[in-house]
C-alpha positions in Angstrom: 29.2 -73.4 -39.4 26.9 -75.5 -37.3 23.1 -75.6 -37.7 22.4 -73.5 -34.6 24.7 -70.7 -35.8 23.2 -70.7 -39.3 19.6 -70.6 -38.1 20.3 -67.9 -35.6 21.9 -65.7 -38.2 18.9 -66.1 -40.6 16.3 -65.5 -37.8 18.1 -62.3 -36.7 18.2 -61.1 -40.3 14.4 -61.7 -40.6 13.5 -60.2 -37.3 15.5 -56.9 -37.6 14.4 -54.5 -40.4 17.2 -53.1 -42.4 19.6 -55.9 -41.7 21.5 -57.0 -44.9 22.6 -60.6 -44.7 21.6 -62.3 -48.0 24.1 -65.1 -47.8 23.0 -68.5 -49.2 22.6 -71.1 -46.4 23.0 -74.8 -47.1 24.9 -77.9 -46.1 25.6 -79.1 -49.7 25.0 -77.7 -53.2 24.5 -80.2 -56.0 22.1 -82.8 -57.3 19.0 -83.8 -55.3 18.0 -87.3 -56.5 14.3 -87.9 -56.4 13.2 -84.2 -56.3 10.9 -83.2 -59.2 9.6 -80.0 -57.5 6.0 -81.0 -58.3 6.5 -81.1 -62.1 8.2 -82.9 -64.9 11.5 -82.0 -66.5 12.5 -79.5 -63.8 16.3 -79.6 -63.3 17.4 -81.0 -59.9 21.2 -81.0 -60.6 22.0 -77.7 -58.8 20.2 -77.5 -55.5 20.9 -75.9 -52.1 20.3 -78.7 -49.6 20.3 -78.8 -45.8 19.5 -81.8 -43.7 19.4 -82.6 -40.0 18.5 -85.4 -37.6 15.9 -84.4 -35.1 13.6 -86.3 -32.7 15.9 -89.3 -32.6 16.1 -90.9 -36.1 14.0 -88.4 -38.0 15.9 -86.9 -40.9 14.6 -83.5 -42.1 15.7 -82.3 -45.5 15.0 -78.8 -46.9 16.2 -77.7 -50.3 15.7 -74.9 -52.9 16.8 -73.9 -56.4 15.8 -71.7 -59.3 15.2 -72.9 -62.8 14.0 -71.6 -66.2 10.3 -71.7 -66.9 9.4 -73.8 -69.9 11.8 -73.1 -72.8 13.1 -69.8 -71.5 16.9 -69.1 -71.2 18.6 -71.5 -68.8 19.0 -70.2 -65.2 22.7 -70.5 -64.2 24.4 -70.5 -60.8 27.7 -70.0 -59.1 27.8 -73.4 -57.5 27.2 -71.8 -54.1 23.5 -70.9 -53.8 23.2 -67.9 -56.0 21.3 -68.2 -59.3 21.2 -66.0 -62.3 18.1 -65.4 -64.4 16.9 -62.8 -66.9 14.2 -60.2 -66.7 10.9 -60.4 -68.6 7.8 -62.5 -68.7 5.8 -64.8 -70.9 2.6 -66.8 -71.2 2.0 -69.7 -68.8 1.6 -72.1 -71.7 -0.1 -72.6 -75.1 -3.5 -71.0 -75.0 -3.1 -69.7 -71.4 -3.3 -66.1 -70.5 -1.6 -66.1 -67.1 1.8 -64.4 -67.3 4.9 -65.6 -65.5 8.5 -64.5 -65.0 11.1 -66.3 -67.1 12.2 -68.3 -64.0 10.7 -70.3 -61.1 11.8 -70.8 -57.5 11.5 -74.4 -56.3 11.4 -76.0 -52.9 11.6 -79.5 -51.4 10.8 -80.5 -47.8 10.9 -84.0 -46.5 11.0 -85.8 -43.1 11.7 -89.5 -42.8 12.5 -92.1 -40.2 15.8 -93.8 -41.0 16.5 -95.9 -37.9 16.4 -99.7 -37.6 12.7 -99.3 -36.7 12.0 -96.0 -38.2 9.0 -94.0 -36.9 6.5 -92.4 -39.3 7.1 -88.7 -38.9 4.9 -86.2 -40.8 5.7 -82.6 -41.8 2.8 -81.1 -39.8 4.7 -82.2 -36.6 7.0 -79.3 -37.3 6.7 -75.5 -37.9 7.7 -75.0 -41.5 7.8 -71.6 -43.2 8.8 -70.5 -46.7 10.0 -67.0 -47.2 10.0 -65.2 -50.6 11.0 -61.8 -51.9 9.3 -59.2 -54.1 11.8 -56.5 -53.4 14.6 -56.3 -56.0 17.0 -54.5 -53.6 20.2 -56.5 -52.9 20.7 -58.1 -49.5 17.0 -57.5 -48.6 15.9 -59.7 -45.6 13.8 -57.2 -43.7 10.8 -59.2 -42.3 8.4 -56.4 -43.5 9.2 -56.9 -47.1 9.3 -60.7 -47.3 6.3 -62.8 -48.2 5.6 -65.9 -46.1 4.0 -69.3 -46.8 3.0 -71.2 -43.7 3.4 -74.8 -44.9 2.4 -76.3 -41.6 -0.9 -74.4 -41.5 -1.6 -75.5 -45.1 -1.0 -79.1 -44.2 -3.2 -79.0 -41.1 -5.9 -77.1 -43.0 -6.4 -80.1 -45.2 -5.6 -82.7 -42.6 -2.6 -83.9 -44.6 -0.3 -86.5 -43.1 2.3 -85.9 -45.8 6.0 -86.6 -45.1 7.1 -84.8 -48.2 6.0 -81.6 -50.1 7.6 -79.9 -53.0 6.6 -77.3 -55.6 7.7 -74.9 -58.3 6.5 -71.4 -57.9 6.6 -68.1 -59.9 6.7 -64.7 -58.3 4.0 -63.6 -60.7 1.5 -66.1 -59.4 -1.3 -63.8 -58.1 -1.9 -65.8 -54.8 1.5 -64.8 -53.5 0.5 -61.2 -53.4 -3.0 -61.7 -52.0 -3.9 -61.4 -48.3 -5.7 -64.6 -47.5 -6.3 -67.2 -44.8 -6.3 -70.9 -44.9 -7.1 -72.5 -47.3 -5.8 -70.8 -50.3 -5.5 -72.7 -53.6 -1.8 -72.7 -54.6 -0.3 -73.6 -58.0 1.4 -77.0 -58.2 1.5 -77.9 -54.5 -2.0 -77.5 -53.1 -2.6 -74.9 -50.5 -0.8 -72.3 -48.5 -1.4 -69.7 -45.8 -0.1 -66.4 -47.2 1.2 -63.3 -45.5 2.1 -61.0 -48.4 4.7 -58.3 -48.4 3.3 -55.0 -47.1 5.8 -52.9 -49.0 6.0 -54.8 -52.3 2.5 -56.3 -52.9 3.3 -57.2 -56.6 6.3 -58.5 -58.4 7.8 -56.7 -61.4 9.4 -59.2 -63.8 11.2 -56.5 -65.6 13.1 -55.2 -62.6 16.7 -56.0 -62.2 17.9 -57.0 -58.7 18.2 -59.8 -56.2 15.5 -61.9 -54.7 16.0 -63.9 -51.5 14.3 -67.2 -50.6 14.5 -69.5 -47.6 12.8 -72.3 -45.7 12.8 -72.5 -41.9 11.9 -75.6 -39.8 11.3 -75.4 -36.1 9.8 -77.6 -33.4 8.3 -76.4 -30.1 10.0 -73.0 -30.7 13.4 -74.4 -31.3 15.2 -74.1 -34.7 15.7 -77.4 -36.5 17.0 -76.7 -40.0 17.0 -74.0 -42.6 18.1 -73.4 -46.2 18.4 -70.1 -48.2 19.3 -69.0 -51.7 19.2 -65.9 -53.8 18.3 -65.2 -57.4 20.0 -62.3 -59.2 18.0 -61.1 -62.2 19.5 -59.0 -64.9 18.5 -58.1 -68.5 20.5 -59.5 -71.4 22.9 -56.6 -72.2 22.0 -54.8 -75.5 25.7 -55.1 -76.4 25.3 -58.9 -76.6 22.5 -58.7 -79.0 24.3 -56.1 -81.1 27.4 -58.2 -81.2 25.5 -61.2 -82.3 23.7 -59.2 -84.9 27.0 -57.8 -86.2 28.5 -61.3 -86.5 25.4 -62.4 -88.5 25.6 -59.5 -90.9 29.4 -60.0 -91.2 28.8 -63.6 -92.2 26.1 -62.6 -94.7 28.4 -60.0 -96.3 31.2 -62.6 -96.7 28.8 -65.0 -98.4 27.7 -62.3 -100.8 31.4 -61.4 -101.5 32.2 -65.0 -102.1 29.3 -65.4 -104.5 30.4 -62.3 -106.5 
């Protein structure tokens, strides 16, 4: 599928309430060397990546993935843009009181000149938007229920001439659910202009479901590139815990019998 078709499909889904089209969108899925998502130790081996030449020799790369937060259970994936995480929440870190879901969603956005005499493009030359989802309903891409981070507005707000921005976010971060105008302090990556979801103003970390994320890049009203992924969240089945406990008790009984 070419870039125009992929971007058109995503924009239609975002513009029309009730449309269900939560299919991951990317050019390649795999490692993204050099991406740290604004932190240390964040896995970059399974990433949905899209890239496109625009404005001559300017290469634009947008990428997303989902990973476990701290030492929580590993977030797995199907190798095709869908990630699997568990329900629940925990403390932000030792001595901190801020709660977070067990998983983070991560993004990477870069523009670079790659010709013989490369120009020096910057991200604020483009219209860049991140979309995120508080609604656990599957295949939910109605514009009225998606949160939005205007990356370009944030960069311009601080006069940034950056050619790369990346971050690792958690849907329980309070700023994602707060109506605000530029500037807004944002965890890990600086600032963002937020338009929160009207229907789902808070995120429930204990709800099972699917959450959709995407990045859209445009220039002068024309679509340039986009990437999209989804995260399916489910609780660990009680049967798994019971089965594990039964095996442990069985082993204990055998040891006692052997000792007798």
